[in-house]
N, C-alpha and C positions, 0 to 999 in steps of 0.2 A: 519424583520417585525415587525412593530407597530399597536396594535389593536386600532380600534375607537369604541366608545360607542355611544349608543344613552340615553336619559335621562332613560329609565326603567332598562337596563342592568346595568348603574351607581348606581342606586339606588337598585338593588339586590347586586350589589357587597358591597354596604356600609353597608346593613342590614346583610350580610354573616359576614362580618368584626366585626360588633357590637355584633351579638348573637352568632355566631358559634366562632370565634377566641377569642372573650371578650376584644377588644378594645373599650371602652367607647366612644359615640358619642362625648361628650365633649372634651375627648383626641384629638378625629380627627380633630375637628373644632379649637382647639390649635394650633395644627399643620399646619393646613392648613393658619391660621394667620400669624404664624412665616414664614412660606414658603413666602407668599405676600409680607412681611415685608422685607425680604431678598432678593428678586427681585428688590423691587424697590430701594435699597441702592444699590446694584450691578448694576442697571441701571443709578445710580447717580441722581436719581429724587428728586427734590426740595420738602422736606416734610414739609416746614415751616408755610405754609397756608393749609393745606390739609382741604379738605371738605369730610365726609365720610357720604354715604346717604344708610340707612338701611331699608330692609322688615321685615316682621313679622316671614318669614321663617327660615331655618337654615342659609340661603345666608346672610340674615341678621345678624345672630350671628356669623359669619365669619366676617362681617363688624365691630361689635361692640368690638370682640377679637383684631382686627387691630387696632381700636382705642386705646385700652387698652394699648397696645403694645409701641404705638406712644407716648402717655402720659408717660409712663415709661421711654422713651428716652428724655424726657424733651421738646416734642412737645405739642403743645395745639390745636388738630385738631377741627374742628366744626363737631360734630355729629348729624346727622338729621334723626329721625325714622319717616318713612312715611307710615309705614304698618298699620294693625289693632290691637291694643294692644288686643283685645279679640280673636286674631286669633295666637299668638306668641306660638312659640314650646318652651318648658320647657327648651330645651339648649339656645335659643335666650333669654328666660326671665334672665336665670341665667349670661349669657354673660354681659346681661344690670346691672344686680347688679354688677358684678364684676367691669365693668367701672365706676359706681357711688361709690363704695367702695373707690377707690384711687382718688377720688376728680375729675372723668371726668362729664362732663355736656353733657345732651340731649336736643335737641330742637325738636319740633314735626312737623317740615316743611322744607323744602328746601329753603333756601334762595339765590336769586340772588346775585352775586358777583365776585370778581376775586380772583380765588383760584389759588395756585401753582399747584394744583392736585385735581381732583374730583374722588374720589373711590367710584364704584357703585358696592352696596351688595343688589340690592333691590329684583331680583327675582331669579336668579339662573339658574340651569339647568330644573328645575321641571316644567316650565312655559309650558302650551298649550293652553290656552285660548286667546283671543286678547286683547291687551293693551286698557283700554278705560279710560274715566273719568280723574280723577285726577292724576292717575298715568302715562296717556297719557302726561298730561301738565308737571307732574315732569322730566320725561324721556326729554322732549323737553326744558326744562329749564336747564336741566344738559348740554345736548348737546350746548346750546348757550353760557354757561358759558365759561369765561377765564381757561386756565390750562391744563395741561396732563388728558387724560381721562385714568382713570386704571378700567378693569371690574374683579370682583372677580369670578370666575371660567366658567362665561359666561356673554357676554353682556347682560342686562336685556332687553327682548323684542325679543331677537332671539330664534329661536325653537333649542334645541338641536339635534333634530330628524331629520330636514331638513334644517336648515340654513335659513330657511325664516324669514320675518320680522311680527312679530305679531302685527300687527297696527303701533308699532313704536318702535325705539329700541335705546339704549344706543350706540355711536359711539365712539368705544374706540380704544387707541392707542395702548395700551398694555393688554393683558389677560393673567393672569394667571389660569390654570386649572389644577385640582387635579388628579393624579393618570394616567389617561388615557385621549388623546384628544377625544373630542367629534365630533359626524359626523357633528355638525352643526357650527363648528370651521372651518371646511374644505371645506364643501359646500358653494356655492356663494348664496345669496349674505352675509351670516353669516361671511365668511373669510374675507369681508372687512369692517364690522363692528367689527372686533374682533381686527384688528390690528397684531401687533407682539404678537405670542403665546408662552408661556413658560410654559410646563409641570412639575410639580413638584411630585415628591413622598412624599406622607404623610402616607403611611402604609397600604393602602386598597389593602384587597385580592382580585385580578382579576384573579386567576387561572381558575376558574369554568367556564368563560366565553368561554374559548378556546373550550369548548364541543359544545357550541350552533351552529345551523347547517347554519344560516344565519348570520355569523360573519363577521364583516368589519374590513379591515386591509389595511394599506400603506407599501409600500415596501422602503427597502434601497438602495443603491447602489450595495451593495452586494449580495443582493437576487436576483436583475436582473442578475448580472457577473455570478451565478451560473446557470442561465436558459440559457444562451446561448449554441446552438447546438455544439457540437464539431465538429472542422475542422481538420482531419484526413490527415497525412502526404501522407499515401496510398490509394488515393481516385480518383475518378473522377467524371464526371457530374451526372452519374448516383447515385452515392453516397448521393447525396443532394438533390435528388427527382424531379419528373416530374409535373408539375404544368399545369392544364389546366383552361384558363381564357376565359369564356363565357361573353363577354362584349361588349359594343360598337352597335349602331344603325347608320342608315344613318345620316349622319353629327354631330354623336357623335363618332368619331374614339380617341378623347382624353381619354376619360374614360378607355379604353381597353389598351392605351399607360401607362397610370399612374400606371393602377393594374399591368401590366407586369414588366415594369421596376423597381416598386418598391419591387417586389418579386424577381428579379435577383438581386437588391441590398441588399436585404436580405439574400441573401446566396443560394436561389433557383437553381438547377443546369439546369433545362430545363423548359423553360417554353413555351407552345403553346396557341395561341391565338384564339379562333372560335368566328368569327365576320362577319358581312355581307358583300358580296364581293367589295362594293363601297369603303371598309376601307383598303384594301388589300395594293395598292400603297403607301399610305401614311405611314401604319404602317411599311411597309418593310424600309421606307426611315427613318423613326424616330426611329425604334428598329430593326436593323439588325439581331440581337441575336434571336429574337423569331422565333419560326415557326409560320405559319400565314396559318390557314385554314378558309375557308370562306363557307357561304351558300347563296342561293337567296331564298330558301323556306324551311321549317321545313322539314328533312330528320330523320325520328326517328333512323333508323339502322345505318346511318353515327354517329350521336351522342352517341350511345351506343358503338360504336366503340371507340370513344375519351374518353368515361367516363372508360372504361375499360383499357386505357392506362395511366392514370393518376395516380398519388400517392396523388393528392389532387387536389380540384376543387374551383375556385374562381367565381362566378356568379351571375349577377345583374347589375354592373355599367352601367349605360347608354343604356340597352337594349330595354328599353320603355316598353310600356304596352299592347302593342296589342296582338293579336291572336299567333302569331309565338313565339314570347317571355314566353308566357304563357305557350305553349308546350314545350319550351325547358327547362324552370324551373321544370314543373310537371315531366318531363321524368330524369332531373337530379334527383329531391329529391327521385324518386320511384326506380331509377336504380344503382344510384352511390353506391359502396361499399367502398370507402374510406372518408376522411373527406372533408366537401363540408362547403364554405362560402358563406351566402348571403347576396346581399348589395343591398342599394339604389332601383332602379327599382323591383328588385328581391323581395324586402321586401313588397313594396305596391302590387305586385301581390300576393304574400303570405297574406299578409292580407284581401285580397278580396276574398280568396277561399282556406281558410285553408282545409274544408273538400277533395276537390278535390287534394290538394298538400301534403296531409299526407304522409309524407317521409318514406321511407322503414327503416325497423329496424336492416337492415344491414348496416345503414349509422354508421361509428364508432363516428364520430364526427359532430355534427351540430352547426356552429357559425353565429350567427346572429350581424349585426352590424347596429341598426337604429339609428338615430338623434330622438330627443325627439318628432317631429310630427310623424315621422314613426313608432315610437313606441306606440304613441297614437292610430295610425291606429291599429297596432298589437294586444291592449289589449282593445281596442274600450273603452277608456276612455278619456277625454280631457287631453290638456297638462296641465292644472292648476293643476288637480287632480294628474297627474302623478309626477309633481314637490312636490306637499304636500305628497303624499306617495312613492314615488319614489321606496325605499327599499323593502317594503312591498310588492308592485306591482311588481316589478322585482323578486324577491325572489319567489313568487307564480307562475309566468309565467315560469321561468325557470326550476322549478321543474314539471310543468304540460306539460311542451313542451319537457323535458329532452334535453336542450340545454344548449349551452353557449352563453349569451348575452353580448355585448359590447354598453352599451347606452350612446351614443356620447352627451357631453355637456361640460360645462366650466369645470366641473368636470366630466370626464368619469368613468362608473363605470361598471367593469368586473364582472357577476355574473354566477354561474353555481351550479347543484345541490349539488356537494360535494367539490367543491373547495372555498366556501365562496363568499364573497363579496369585490373585491380589488377597491379603489378609488385611481386616478391616480391624480397626482400633476405637472406632466410635461407640457409643451406647454402653449400657451399665446394667445391673441386675433388677433394677426397678422395671426393667422392660420384659422381664419374665411373667407375663401374664397371657391370660387367652385372648386373642385377636391383635395380637401384636404383627405375628404372621400375615395375616389378613391385610393389616397397613403395608406392610413391606410388600406383599404382591402386587396391592394397589399402584404403590410408588413407582416399581419396577414396571408395569404395565403401561401406566401415564408417560413414562419416558419412550418407550418402545413405539406408544402412538406417535409420539412428536418425530420419529424417525432416527432414533438412537440403536446403534447394533447392540445385540445381545450383551456382549462382554461390557462394554461401557454403561449402558443403562443399568446393569446388575451391580457395576461397581459403584457408581453415583448413588444410587438407590439405596444400597445398603449403607453407605456412609452418611446420608442424610437422614435416613431411618433414626440410624444411632445417634445423630446429632440432635434429632428431634427429643429422644429419648433423655439426651444429657439436660437438655434444656428443661424438661418435664420433672426431672428428679431434681433439678435446683430449686424448682418452684414448688414442688410438692413432697420432697423427700424420698426417700427409698421403697416406701412400703405403699403409698397410696397413687401411683401412678396407673392409669388405667390405659387400655388402648385408644380410646378416644382422645386423651391426652396427647397422644402422639400426632393425632392429627391437628389438634389446638397448635401444638408448637412446630410443627413443619414449617409452616412460613418462616419462623424464626432461622431453620437451618438453612432455607433458601437464601434468605436476604444475607446471610452469614458470607455467602458464595458471591452475591451480585455486586457487593460494595467492596 
């Protein structure tokens, strides 16, 4: 597991290291500069015609320290100070002095030219305002200039908290960031602007961050492997859980099929589909392994019987938003006493009927799987607001609703009140097709049926879903992947973790 941090968290860790541990800020700056130069050399970058662009904050101080180290190695970099001299930090002033003491030179503007490398040390992680005026022009000129683009800690103009572009931003080929990866380097579009990211240890103490309730993190392959439900030699289908899939409507049998087959492929022992009568024949043909139960109208007692049969429930994919669907969801949330996952149409119904749909406190686990538009309806905020403040909004939502939320996007985030915030890196744009979300809901529900808790089932499910998409893309390219291809390659994703 690797932690991700936002700008405020990194600042707290930095200040703790300086004030409590006793490592001076200037020393941390020196270490940062040394690590940057080391990565440049290891990457074989041409430093013969380097241009280093520095701001007035500590990121600029890192840049001046890098310049001094390059001068001492026999290079003669062009060093441009583009910040406000009256706003320079004490550390940055000292680094400027050290550079001048060894014969280095500093100019006061960025000059167009052909450089072997342009090193961005203008803003760093602390930027929260929109880039305007002369800084806008400077970053645009830096992007247009020739040479490899290298960012110190964070590409200038990218929010460390959201990955958003604050007006404009430096487009790096390589970013060296210090101690911990910043969230904005993982979320899009920041990920694209950062290029290749190298994380270097400069001795900042980050142990205290593990106590924060909204901790953001990434997982490694070993972490996922440990999550896999155990398959016992002495077992039967009942060992691996009974899943009730309430999905589909007239003309929408595909959603139920994708849910159910994904659950089976994820290890669930028995899957029963509850769907309109019109879907019976086609589902029996598509998935003979599933038990098919149907309805022509809402029958509460019948539904309650099915809910009591199940070890986990998946509801919402393709059920529509008419009265019958609304009653199915309401009864499920109020009467179910097992883990319940709500997807797609179920989420839109939930967004419009929060009060009536107040779920029973006996529900052990509630997992919601919205994409950004569905989430905007749930929290009554615009998609733009959600993208700007997704971690804060998501954290407040899961705490107030006592649920696990899988917020689907180019970087899907799984959040729960006690599990922190997991950011997923598997998957690709080929998966942006109808039915992909139905497959994900089925995978997570299949893991819930096997006894996994909501957070871990969601983390593992999101990862496996993405990896199946990676295998599918490798086989079929970026344009031709279908939702059924995710089913086809899901076994490869599981096998990858088994061995």
